[in-house]
GUDOKOL-816606 format. One line per 8 residues: number of its first residue (from 1); for each residue x, y, z of N, C-alpha, C. Coordinates in steps of 0.2 Angstrom, whole numbers, plus 2048, in hexadecimal, padded with zeros to 3 digits. Layout:
BEGIN
NUM> X Y Z X Y Z X Y Z | ...
This chain:
BEGIN
1> 7A8 DFC 469 7A4 DF7 465 79D DF9 465 | 79A DFC 46A 793 DFF 46A 793 E05 465 | 797 E09 464 798 E0E 460 797 E0B 458 | 79B E06 457 79B E03 450 794 E01 44F | 791 DFD 454 78A DFA 453 785 E00 452 | 786 E05 456 781 E0B 455 782 E0E 44E | 788 E0F 44C 78A E12 446 787 E0E 440 | 788 E07 441 785 E02 43C 77D E02 43C
9> 77A E03 441 773 E03 442 770 E0A 43E | 774 E10 43F 772 E16 43C 773 E15 435 | 778 E12 432 779 E11 42B 773 E0C 429 | 772 E07 42C 76D E02 42A 766 E05 42A | 764 E09 42F 75D E0B 42F 75D E10 429 | 762 E15 428 761 E1A 423 761 E16 41C | 765 E11 41C 765 E0D 415 75F E09 413 | 75D E06 419 757 E01 418 751 E05 417
17> 750 E0B 41A 74A E0E 419 74A E11 412 | 750 E13 410 74F E16 409 74E E10 404 | 751 E0A 405 750 E04 400 749 E02 400 | 746 E00 406 740 DFE 407 73A E03 405 | 73B E09 407 736 E0E 405 737 E12 3FF | 73C E0F 3FB 73D E13 3F5 737 E15 3F0 | 733 E0F 3F0 72E E10 3EB 728 E14 3EE | 728 E14 3F5 723 E18 3F9 725 E1F 3F9
25> 72C E20 3FA 72E E27 3FA 72D E2B 3F3 | 72E E26 3EE 72D E29 3E7 725 E2C 3E7 | 721 E28 3EA 71A E29 3E9 717 E2F 3EE | 71B E2F 3F4 719 E34 3F9 71D E3B 3F9 | 722 E3B 3F6 727 E41 3F7 729 E43 3F0 | 729 E4A 3F0 72B E4D 3EA 733 E4C 3EA | 736 E49 3E5 73E E48 3E5 741 E4F 3E6 | 73F E54 3E3 743 E5A 3E3 742 E5E 3E9
33> 73E E5C 3ED 73C E60 3F4 73E E5C 3FA | 742 E56 3FA 744 E53 3FF 748 E57 404 | 747 E56 40B 74B E5A 40F 753 E58 40E | 754 E51 40F 75B E4F 40E 75C E4B 408 | 761 E4D 404 763 E49 3FE 767 E43 400 | 768 E3E 3FB 76C E38 3FD 773 E3A 400 | 775 E3F 3FB 77D E41 3FD 77D E44 404 | 777 E47 406 777 E4B 40D 776 E45 413
41> 772 E40 411 771 E3B 416 778 E37 417 | 77C E36 411 782 E32 412 787 E37 416 | 787 E3E 414 78B E42 418 789 E42 420 | 783 E42 421 781 E41 428 784 E3C 42C | 784 E36 429 786 E30 42C 78E E31 42D | 791 E33 429 799 E34 42A 799 E3A 42F | 795 E3F 42E 796 E45 433 795 E43 43A | 78F E3E 43B 78E E3C 442 794 E39 445
49> 797 E35 442 79D E31 445 7A3 E36 446 | 7A5 E3A 441 7AA E3F 441 7A9 E44 447 | 7A3 E46 447 7A2 E4C 44C 7A2 E49 453 | 79F E43 454 79F E40 45B 7A6 E3F 45D | 7AB E3C 458 7B2 E3B 459 7B5 E40 45B | 7B4 E47 457 7B8 E4D 458 7B6 E50 45F | 7AF E4E 461 7AD E51 468 7AF E4D 46E | 7B2 E48 46C 7B5 E43 472 7AF E41 476
57> 7AA E3F 473 7A4 E3C 477 7A5 E35 47A | 7A3 E33 480 7A3 E2D 482 79F E28 47E | 7A0 E22 47F 79C E1D 47B 794 E1E 47C | 793 E1F 483 78C E20 485 788 E26 482 | 78C E2C 482 78A E32 480 78A E32 478 | 78F E2E 475 78E E2E 46E 788 E2A 46B | 787 E25 46F 781 E21 46D 77A E25 46E | 77A E29 473 774 E2D 474 774 E32 46F
65> 779 E35 46D 77A E3B 468 778 E38 462 | 77A E32 45F 778 E2F 459 770 E2E 459 | 76E E2B 45F 767 E29 45F 762 E30 45E | 764 E35 461 760 E3C 461 760 E3E 45A | 766 E3E 457 766 E41 450 763 E3C 44B | 763 E36 44C 760 E31 447 758 E32 448 | 756 E32 44E 74F E33 450 74C E39 44C | 74F E3F 44D 74C E45 44B 74D E45 443
73> 752 E42 440 754 E42 439 74E E3E 436 | 74C E39 439 747 E34 436 740 E38 436 | 73F E3C 43B 739 E40 43C 739 E46 436 | 73F E48 435 73F E4E 431 73E E4B 42A | 741 E45 428 740 E43 421 739 E41 420 | 735 E3F 425 72E E3E 424 72A E43 423 | 72C E4A 424 727 E50 423 724 E51 41D | 728 E4F 417 726 E50 411 721 E4B 40E
81> 720 E46 411 71C E41 40E 715 E43 40D | 712 E42 407 70C E45 405 706 E43 409 | 706 E3D 40C 701 E3B 411 701 E3F 417 | 706 E42 419 706 E47 41E 701 E4D 41D | 702 E4F 416 6FE E55 414 700 E5C 417 | 706 E5C 418 709 E63 41B 70A E67 415 | 709 E6E 416 70B E73 411 712 E74 412 | 715 E78 40D 71C E79 40E 71E E7E 414
89> 71A E82 416 71B E86 41C 71A E82 422 | 716 E7D 422 715 E78 428 71B E73 429 | 71E E71 423 724 E6D 423 729 E71 425 | 72A E77 424 730 E7B 426 72F E7C 42E | 729 E7E 430 728 E7F 438 729 E78 43B | 727 E73 439 728 E6C 43C 72F E6A 43C | 732 E6C 436 739 E6A 436 73D E6E 43B | 73C E75 43C 740 E79 441 73E E77 447
97> 738 E75 449 736 E72 44F 73A E6C 451 | 73A E67 44D 73E E61 44E 745 E63 44F | 748 E68 44B 74F E6A 44C 750 E6C 453 | 74C E71 455 74D E74 45C 74C E6E 461 | 748 E69 460 747 E64 465 74E E60 465 | 751 E5F 45F 757 E5B 45E 75C E5F 462 | 75D E66 461 762 E6A 464 761 E6A 46C | 75B E6A 46E 75A E6A 475 75D E63 478
105> 75B E5D 475 75D E57 477 764 E56 477 | 767 E59 472 76F E58 471 772 E5C 476 | 770 E62 477 773 E67 47C 773 E64 483 | 76D E5F 485 76D E5C 48C 772 E57 48D | 775 E54 487 77A E4F 488 781 E52 487 | 782 E57 484 789 E5A 483 78B E60 487 | 792 E61 488 794 E67 48B 793 E6C 487 | 794 E73 48A 794 E79 485 798 E79 47F
113> 79F E77 480 7A3 E76 47A 7A1 E71 475 | 79F E6C 477 79D E66 472 796 E69 46F | 791 E6C 472 78B E6E 46F 78D E74 46A | 791 E78 46C 793 E7D 467 796 E7A 460 | 79A E75 461 79D E72 45C 798 E6E 457 | 793 E6B 45B 78D E68 458 78A E6D 454 | 788 E72 457 783 E77 453 787 E7A 44D | 78D E7C 44E 791 E7E 448 791 E7A 442
121> 793 E73 444 793 E6E 43E 78C E6C 43B | 787 E6C 43F 780 E6A 43D 77E E70 439 | 77F E76 43B 77D E7C 436 780 E7B 42F | 786 E79 42E 789 E78 428 785 E73 424 | 783 E6D 427 77F E68 424 778 E6A 422 | 775 E6E 427 76E E71 425 76E E77 420 | 774 E79 41E 774 E7E 419 771 E7C 412 | 773 E76 410 771 E74 40A 769 E73 40A
129> 766 E70 40F 75F E6F 410 75C E76 40F | 75E E7B 413 75B E82 413 75C E85 40C | 761 E84 409 762 E87 402 75D E84 3FD | 75D E7D 3FD 759 E7A 3F8 752 E7B 3F9 | 750 E7C 400 749 E7D 401 747 E85 400 | 74C E89 3FF 74A E90 3FF 749 E93 406 | 74B E90 40B 74A E92 412 74F E97 414 | 74E E9C 417 753 EA1 41B 754 EA0 421
């Protein structure tokens, strides 16, 4: 039950932030340069659930896993807002910094096999971001 509530919370937060901030996002972010597209956000939600299930995480670890990824995804999403004033190089540096923090926090709660599984699948998700941004 707690898993379903957490998953619903993740979906609600991502959905409501895009609905309520849609006008704001259009004013503050170049739509062609967003870090995560709507399709990637949708894929991430399904990915979180499927990967956590495949890794056999306990309810407590699964909740912590979701919270870590949700927190860092939210921070990554906000990097391109114009009011932040970051250059493209600063955005990439900060994105990679957040990504490393996320990896470190995730590694602390998973065993080695689960962490390797997480890294392999997360790299596939990030491939689209890196290609769109022209990052190597």
